[in-house]
N, C-alpha and C positions, 0 to 999 in steps of 0.2 A: 648616474648610475639607479638604476630603476630600484622604484619600493619593493620590497621583501614581502613576499603573500602573505597575511594573515586571514585567516579565515575563521568566522563566526560559524559555529554550528549550535542552532537552538534545539534544543532537547530532543539531543541523540537518544533513539530507543534501542530498548536491549539486543534487538537482532542486529542491529546497522553498525557494530562495531567495526568492521571491514572497511566502513568509509572513513572512520578517524583511521585506520590502520594507512590506508590508501594517502592520506592526508599527511599523515606522520612520514611517510617515503616521498612526498615532495619536497619534504623540507620548510613546509610552510609552520609559521606560527599559528598552533589550534587554542582559538579560544570557544570555551563551551557557555552559554548562556543557560539556567537551568536552575531548579532546586537544587542546594548542595549534596542532596539525598541520591543524586543520580549514579547510578554505579560504575557508568564509564565517565565519572572527572576526573578519574584519573590520568585520561590521556589527555588534558587540558595543559599546555602551557602557561594559559593564564585562565582563571574561571571567572566569570561573571554573574555571580548569586542574584537570580531572581526568586520571587514566590511560586507558589504552584503554578505553571502557568494554565492548566484546566479550570482551576478555581480563580483564577486572573478574568479568563476569558469569559466566565459563567456571571462573574461580579463587574464586569463595564471598566475593567483596572488596563485593558490592553494601551490606552494611552502613558500606562506609567510605564510597563517595558519598553515600549517606543521609545520615549525620552531616555532611559535609562543607558539604552544601546545607543542611540548620538550622541550622549555625554560621554559615552566610552570612546567612539568613534573620535569626537574630536581630540582625544588626547593619546590615543593610539588608532590610526587611522586602520581602516579594513580593506580589504583587496576583493571579499565576496565574503556572499550569507548562503549558507544552505539547512534546509529542514525538509525533514522528510514527513512531518505529519499535516494534512491538509489544510488542518485548520489556522497552521500558521502560515499557510502561503500569500494571504492579503496581507498580513505584517510584514512578512519578508518583502514583497511586492511595494510598501511604498517603503519602506525602509532602503530600497535600491534607487527609486525615483529620488527622495532626499540627499543619499547620500553617492549618487553617480555610478551605482553598480551595474553591471550585468547580470540577466536572470528574469524573473518574475517580474513584473509592473502589477500594479495594486490591481488593476482589471482582470489581466489573465490570473493572476492569485484568486479574486474574488471567483470568476468562472469555474476554475479547477475545484475549488474549496466545496460550491453551493450548488447541489445538482438541480437547485430548480433554474438558479440562472444558466446552467450549462444547459438545460434542455432545449431553454427559451434561446442560447445563441446557436444550438445545431440546428434547431427549427429555421432560424433566419436565412442559412443558407442550403437548408435542403440536405442535412446530412441524414441518413437513415436512423431510425432511432423506435424505442414503440410509442404509442401513443401514451400521454402522459396527463394530469392533473394536477394544480396544490390542493393540497389538502389539510385545511385547518382543522377540519374537524371530522365525527363521524360520518356524519349528514354529506359531506362533500364526497367522501369515497365511497358511500353506497348510492349516490348518484352517477360517478362515475362508473360503478360494476352494471349500472342497467345498460348502458349503451358499451360499455368495452366487455362486459362478461367477467367472469371469475375463472382459472384464479388470477390475484392479482399480485403486485409486489406494493408492499409499503416500505418506504423508508424516510427516518430523518436528513431532510435535504442539506445539511452541515457538518454532517460525520462522515467516519469513515471504517476501515476493515470491518463493514458490514455489521455496524453497530446498529442492535433496534432495525436489521433489513429482515422482513417477512414477506415469504409467500403463504397467502391466505387463500383458501380454498373455498370458503363459505362465507356468511355474513357475519357468524360469531368470533371467527377468524378474523374477519375483515376489523370489526371494530376494535379485538384486543392489538391487532397491530398497528390501528393509528395510534389506540392510547400509549403505546410500548414508543412509536416513534414521536411523539410528541414531546413525552417525558422526556428522551433520550435526547434530541435536540438541543443545543446552545441555545436557539432564538426561538422553541415551540414553531421550529419551521418544518412540515412534513410536504411528501409530494406519495402519488398513487400511481402508480405504471401498470399498463398491458402487460401480462406475461411471456416472458419470448422463451419458447420453445427450441431448442437444439443445443449443439455443443455449443462450449465456452472458449474464447480464447483471450490470452493477453497478448499484445505487442508490447516489445520493449524497444523502444528506441530515444534517439538522439536528436535535437535540435538546433540547428545552427542557422543564425540569421536566416529565420523563416522557413529552412531546409530540411524537413524530417527523413532521417537514416533511419532504418528499420533494422536490428540488431541482430533480435530473434523472436521468435513468435512461439508462445507457451501454452500447451493444451493443459485444461483446466480440469480438475473433478471436483463437482458442486454438489453439497450435499449438509448434511449435519442434521439439527434440530430444526432449523431455520429454513432451511432447504437453498441456503444461499450462501454458506460457507464456503473459502477455498480452501480444500480439503488436501487433494492430490496434485501433480503439476509435473510436466515432463516439456524438456526440450531438446531437440526440434519437437513443436506440436507435428501431430498425422494428419497434415494437409496434402491435397493434391495441389500442383502450381496455380491453376485458376483459381480454385478456392482463397489458396494462399497470397496469391495478388490481389484478390478482392479485398479482403481483410487487412492487409496492410494499407491498400488505397483509402480504403473507409477511417481506419484507424488515422490516418496522415491526417485527412480532411479535416476529422474530427479536433484532431490538435488544434490546428491551422484557426480553425472557426472559434477555440476559447482563447487566443491571442498568445499563445506560448511561443515566442521567437527563439529562445535561447535556453537549454537546459533539457534535462532528461523527461519522459513522458512514457507513460504505463496505461495502456488503452484496453479496457475489457471489451470484448465483441462477442457475440451470440450469433453462429451461424445461421440461421432460419431456413425456410425451403422458400423462403421470399429473397436470401441473401443476407451479405451482414448485417447487423443492427447494433449500435452503440450502448454499450451497458452504462458505460460513464470514462471518463478521463481524469488520469490523476495527473498532474503535473510534479512529478515524482519517478523515483525509482518504485517498483515494483519490491512488496513485502515477503516476509517468509522465505527468505533466502533465495530469490529469484536471483539478485547478484551475482551469489556466489555459482548457479546452475550458469548464468548467461557466460561469466568468465571460464567455466569448465568446459562448457560445450564449444565458444567464439574466440577464446581469448580476449576477448575486450572485458576491460575494467571500466564498468559503467562510473562508479565516481572517480576514476580517474578523466574518464571521458566528459562528466558535469564540472570537475573540477577545470580543466582546460576551457571549455565553453566559458566559465564566467573569467576567466581571464583573458581571453580575447584571442585562445589559439585554438588550431585546428587540431580536433581530437583523432586519434588512431581507431577505427571504426570497422577494420576491414579484419575477416573471420581469418585465423591463425590456426585453430584446428578441431577437429571431428569428432564426434562423440554424441554420447545420451545421456541427461541427466533426469533424474526420475527422484521426486520430493514424494515423501508418506507422513501423513501427520497422526499423532495421537490425540484423540477431541474428547472420549467419551467418559472417562474418569471422573467419579463424582464423591464424594465424603471427604473423611478427615483423612490429610495423606499420612499412612504410617511410615511409608520408605519407598525410596525410589532407587532401582536396584538397574546394573546396567550390565550385560553380560558378553560372554566374549565370541563374536562370530567366526565362525572357520574363515581361514588365510584367503581363499581364492574370495570372499565375501569382503573382507577387509581392504582387498586389493582394490575392491571399486568404492570402499568409503569414503563421501566427501566431507559430511559433518553429521553430528547427532549434537541435538541441545536439548536439554530440558529445563522447564519454567516452573517449575513446581518442587516445591521442598517437604520434608516431613513436618508436619503441623499446620498446612494449608488446609484451609475448607472450602473446599468445590463444588460451586452447584453446576446445572447443567450448562456447558458450553454456549454463550449467545452472540460473540462476536470472535472474530481473526485474534485479537490481542490475547483468549483466552485459553490459545490451542497448550497442551499439557508439552507435548515436546512434536519435534521434528528431526527426522532423516533424512538424507540423499545420499543418493548415489550417482555413481559417472562409472559408464562403460562403452566400450567400444560400438556394442550393439543394444538396440532397444531393449531386449528381452533380456539381455545380460542386466540390465542396470535395473529394469524392473525387479527381476529376481532378487537381488544384491538388495535393493530399496527395503522389499518387505521382507528378506531376513534381518536386515539392521533393525527393522520396525518391530519384530519378535523379541529383541534383546533387549527392549526398554518395558520393563515392569513396574508400574506404578500401583504400589497397594494402597488400598484403603479401605474404611469402617466406615460404618453410617454413621451421618452427624445425629448431633442427641441435641440439635437446637443450637440457637444463634446466627450469626449471617456468615454466607459464603461469597466468595469469588466467582 
């Protein structure tokens, strides 16, 4: 008799409840490892309480977390481990290696979570990407600017969701961006990169035994205060066959260069005048409800596919449906939140409504958004044509009203 599946989910994030719903449908026993205050803890069959994971990573307490999970496994054997936050991937890889589980290894987890290591890995096999350099201080960034020119992108090497990623257009902005990236990094590790001009896409793929299968290509709308926030998205992306094939091929080469042989991949690509260039490889499913969009358009549940791969089963990756999914994000609101109001769209818009999610509440104090974790609200529409999906998404966005008043002092998030 085979062992029943028992899946450990480390720190499920607020927008990833679909992963837990998918796990519940498989009949798996769900173990959630996180601080007990996690809003999604109610999905757990078993809770494994941990201290605040970000605090543990900053204070060097990761071995304690690893030991607790291994002790749990000794009593309640796990069949798979899942995590969506990039900084957790090295921990997941070490646990997989210690416990004999499929998915990330420690090297692939490190390479997918640390952009400096990732850039070096892509360079070793010649995957096209921007010029880059380590950035330990302002002087290193200014030296790089002398040869690469401005604008430049500065980012922490070991963070995600565009945290402290800035496009610097002059030396003053460059200095500020370096300071912000070093402060945000877990280990005071940053890098500076040539700015890539051209539209951005992400390739949503699943890797099985080193074979990369593209499930969807997402078109991205990039902007916001930092110039790097992923605000809008649409699936399928508007790409011709030749460009699509080039983007998919570059993404697949990048994923394998990072050592990921089993699991999902979300690879960001800029299509420049010189061809595709890799922005970054994420060894996980894309955020901000990309999994919902992929499933609406293709019929593929990326979390089910991930679960199947981790348990040694061939995932169902063939497209079953056709249509267009379009996402719009609200990100501009600042101040003290007085109310959050959701209007009623007309019936023809509701027929195309896929989801509306708001992450702020009355009493929240909002400063200018600086990363993808601070989105105020998200709407997604699905329709048979791109035009109908765009129209519906924009109409849905107008139905979300976040009323604020000016802040009178104190901290904001």
